[in-house]
N, C-alpha and C positions, 0 to 999 in steps of 0.2 A: 601671369602666363608662366607655365612650368618651363625650366630651362633644362635641356638634357644634359646629363652628367656623364662625360666619356670615360671618367676613372673607373678602374675595375672595381667591382664591389666584392665584398667577401662572399666565399662560396656558401650556398644555402646549406645549413646543417641538416644531417639526416634525422628524420623523425624517429624517435625511440619506439620500439614495439611496446613499451610499457607507458606510454603517454598517457596521463590521466583523461578519462572520459567523464564528461558531466552528467548529472542526473537526468533521467528521461524527462524531456521537456525543456532543457537548457542547452547551452554550448553553441557550437558553429552550425550554420546552415547555409549551403551554397545556394546561389540564385540561379535560375534557368538562363539558358542562351548565351553561354560564355564562349569565349573564342578558344581555341585549342591551345594547350600549353606549349610555350616556345622559350627559347633562351633569352629572347628580347622582352620578356615580360618585366614590367615596372622599370623599364630603361629611363623614364623621365624623373624619376625619384631620386632623392639623394642616398648615398651608400647605406646609412642606417636603416632607413625605411625600406630600402630595396631588400636588404637582408631580412628584416623582420617579415615584410609581405611575402617573400618567398618561403619563409618557413610556415607561415599562417596558411598559405595556399596549398601546401602539401599536406596539412592536417586533415583527417576524415571528419565527416559530418557528426555532430555530437561531441566533439572534443572540447575540453575546458578552455575558455577564452579569458579568463580573468588575468589580471596584470601579474599577480604572484605566480600563477602557473607558467606563464610565458617567461618571466624572470628565472624560474628553476631550470627551464630547458635551454634559455640562451644566456649563459653566464658572462658574455662579453658586455651586457648592459644591464643597468640597474631597473628598478621599478619606475623612477621617474623618467628615465630615457625611453623606457618601452611605452608608458602612457603617453608621452609627448609624441612618439612616432605613431601610435594608434590615432591620436588626434589628426596627425597629418594625412594618414591613410584615409580618415574619413573626409577630410577636406577634398582629397584627390578623388573621391568617388568609389572607393573600394570597399567600404566598411559602413554598416549601419547597426547601432544596438537598438533592439525593441524589446517590448513587454506586452503580454496579451493575457487577460484574465481567462482562467481554466477552471472549470467545474461549475455547478449550480447550487443556488442556495447559500446556506452558511459554508460550504465547503469550498467557496471560491478562492483561489490563489493565483499569484502572478507567475507566469513563465517567461523566463528570460531567453533571448536569443540574440546572437550576432550574425547578421547576413553578411555574406563575403561574396565579392565578385572580383575575379581575376581582371576582368575588363572594367575600365573606368566608366562610371556612369555619372550623368548630371543629375542635378536636384529634381528636375521633372520626371526624369525615369524612375528615380526611387520613390517619389510621391505617388506616381501611378501603380507601380508595382505594389507598395505596401497597402494601397487602398483596394487591391483586386482581393477576391475570394481565394485565390490560389496562396496568396502570402498569408492569409489569415488561417487557412487550413494547414499550411506548412509551420506556422508559428505554433499553433495549438498543438501540444503532444497527443498522440492516440491514446485513447483510454485502454487499459488492458483488458483483454477478453475475458469474458466470464469463464471461471474454471469449469472444465467438462470432464467427466470421467471418462478416461480412455478405455476403449473396447478392449475387453479381456480377449487374450490370445486363444484361440480354439485348443483346448488341451487334448493332445492325441493320446488316445489310449496306449498303455505300455503294450510293446509288442509281446503277443503270446508265445510261449515256448512251442516249438514244432511238436506236433503229436507224434509219438513213437508208435510204431506198429505193435499190437499186442503180441506177446510172444506165446507160442503154443504151449499150453499147460496140460497135465494129466489131471485126472480126478483126485489123485494123491497129493499132487502139487498145487491144487488150487487154493488161493488164499481165502480166508475168510471175508465175508462182504463188510462185516462191522467188527473192528477190533476193539471197540470201547466196551468195557466190562459193564454188565447190568448193573443198576442201582441195588443197594442191599435189600431194599423192601420189595423189588420185583420177584415174582415166584421163578423158580427154576424150570427151564424148557426141557430139561432132560426126563425122558419117561422113568417113571418109578422102577425100582428093581422087582424083578418077578418074586411073587410071594412064594415061600416055600410050602412045600406040602406039610399039612399038618397044623399051619399056623392059623391063628383066628382071622386073619385077611383072606386066607385062601378059602377058609369055610364061608365067608360072606360073599365071596365071588370076585369078579375082576373089576369092582368099582373103584376109581381112582380116590386117592386119599384127598379129602377135603382141606384145602389151605385156608386158614382163618384171614378174614379180612383185615388188611392193614391200612392204617391212615396215611394217605400220601400227603408229604408236606407241600405246601403251595410253593411253586416256582417263582423266583424274583424275575421282574421284567428286565430286559437287556438294558433298557436306558436308565441312567443313574437318577435318583430322585432329585427334583429341582429345588435348589436351596430356598429357604423361606424368604419371601419378597418383603422387602423394607416397607415401612410405612410411607404414606403419600407425603410429598413436600409441602410444607405449610404454603398457603397462598400468602401474597403480599398484604392483603388485608388482615390475615390471621396475625402476621408478624407485627403489622403496625400497632394492633391491639395489645400484643404480647410485650411490646416494648414501651407501652405506657406506664406501666408499674415500674420498670427500670428507671425512667426519667423522673417519675413523681411517684412516691410510694402512697399517696392518697388514692391513685387510680390503679391500685394493683386488681388485676382480674384473673380470675380462675381459668382453667382450659375450658370448662362448660360455658363460662361467660363469653370468652373470646370466640368459641364456635357459634354461640347464639348472635352474637353483634357482627359476624363477618359479612353476612348479606348486605348489612346497611352500609358497611365501609366500602364493600364492592360497588354500590352504587355511587358513592363519592368518586372513586377511581375511575368508573366509567365516564364520568363527566369531565375528566382531563385534570385533576388536581394531583398533586404530589403527595409524598409521605409528610414532608415538612409542613406543607399547608394544612393537612389533616391534623397533625400533632398541635399545631399552634392553635387552630380552631377548637380542640377539645380542651386544651390546657390553660387557655387564656380566662383571667378572672376566676380563678377557683376558689372556694370558701375555706375558711381554715380548717374546718373538719368536715368529712364527708362520710355519711353514714352508709350509703348504698353507691358505690362506684359504677356498678353496671347500670343502675337506674339512671345516674347523672349523664353517663355517656350515651345511653339509648336516647335519651331526651335531646341531648344536644345534636346526635345524628340525624334526628328526625327534624328539629327545628331549624338548623343551620345548613341545610343540604344546599350546595352551591347550584348556580344556574348552569345549565348545559350549554357549553360553547363548541363552536365548529372546530375540529382539529386542524383544518387548513382552509385558507381562503379559496373559495370555488372560482376557478378561473375558465373561461370558455375554451372548448377543445381546439377551436380554430385560432386561438390567440398565438401570433407568431412569436418565436423565441427571440430575446434581445440579442441585437447584432453585436459580434464581438469585434471590437475595434482595436487595432494595434496602436500603441503609443511608442513613439520613438523616444529613445533616451539620449542626453547629451554624451557624447563620449569622454567628455572631460569630467564633468560633475555629475552626471547621472540624472539630471533633471529632466522627467518625462513631459511630453507634449505631442501634439499633432504633428505629422511631417511637414506641413507647410510652416509651422513656427519654428523649425529647427533646420535651417539650410545648412548643408554641409555636414549634418549630423551633430552640430553643436548649437547650444542655446546662444541667444544674442550676447550676453556678457562674454562668455568664453569665445564665441566666434570674433567679437571685436579685439579682445585681447589676442588672440591667435593671428588675425590677420594684420594688425596694426603694430604688432611687436617688432622694434627695431626698423620699421620701414619711415615712419614720419620723424622728421627732425624735432629735437625738443623746442619748446617754447622759448622765444628769446627773453621774455619777462621772467620766466623760471630761472633761467640762467643767471640773470641779473639779480634775482633775489638770493640765489645761492652764493654768488660772490660777496653781496653785501653782508649776509649772515657770517661768512668766512671772516670778512675784514673785521667785524665786530668782535668776533671771538679773539682775533689776534690782538686786538687793541686791550681786550679786557685781561689778556695774558702777559702783558707788558709789565715790568716792574715799576713801581711808582717812583 
């Protein structure tokens, strides 16, 4: 039974704004249905445990809860003292360390959480809570949402300059409609000068002078010509054939040979084999001299084609997903187990060592054995 300590405890240190937070899926997690925070919280705990419990209670969810991080923020106590205090808080019903598998298939990892309760809870409450779906969902970190492209903000057109009223112009002051000079090959639009009387042109009449036809150079398109496109990237089948000659000079193939054998290698890759498997199958047991590398490789690609295997095991669509079970960790040694096997958040050896340390008197036979051993040592140290 806990004994209330009336001695004043140390004031709870202020939580630093730069307190390190754990990675997503780790750190502190508060349990629901807690009593409001008061000045009498943790009054039944000793001074050191009360001091550390008050600091942990003010930490935000997701804060790092390792012994080293707590030691950096609480310089009054060392790692051993804080570890012992966390064990006491676990026995008092304020703390539980758990782990839960996260991910599917080969990407499964363990997510570690430290559940914290300002209100002391018994073992039955912790076992029930950790077995509920709420605890499983809380302990499992949320998967990051798929990246979505943000909608582009509608670009507002630039404000047009206010139209100015046209100024009245006279015929003499009217500007030309097109100030761009005509190209040199364009004929002039000015009327030819009048022919002088007596000239040959006047005798032939008022027929305009014929302009010789000039070749108009083709105009370039507004868009710049596209750069020449690169060659297509070689396929994995082509690269695998090209590397055979690098690994073994007896299997050197030309570019034409690689292109001819590429469909056969692609059939191997479609059956799920890797490049290493293909290379070993083509280079195993080669003769000392090879007269036709392309013929040998074609023969092996046809004769040694592997069987087609399913890429993944077919599972019924209605197969339920495996249940995510939370494993409680021993607060002292970190040994995992179900909640029923770790009462007070401690495994049996740690729980026995924590609850019986200093409470039971030593065995009288052990005291007698120690006294006899010391008497024998003194007798051996006496001078002869």
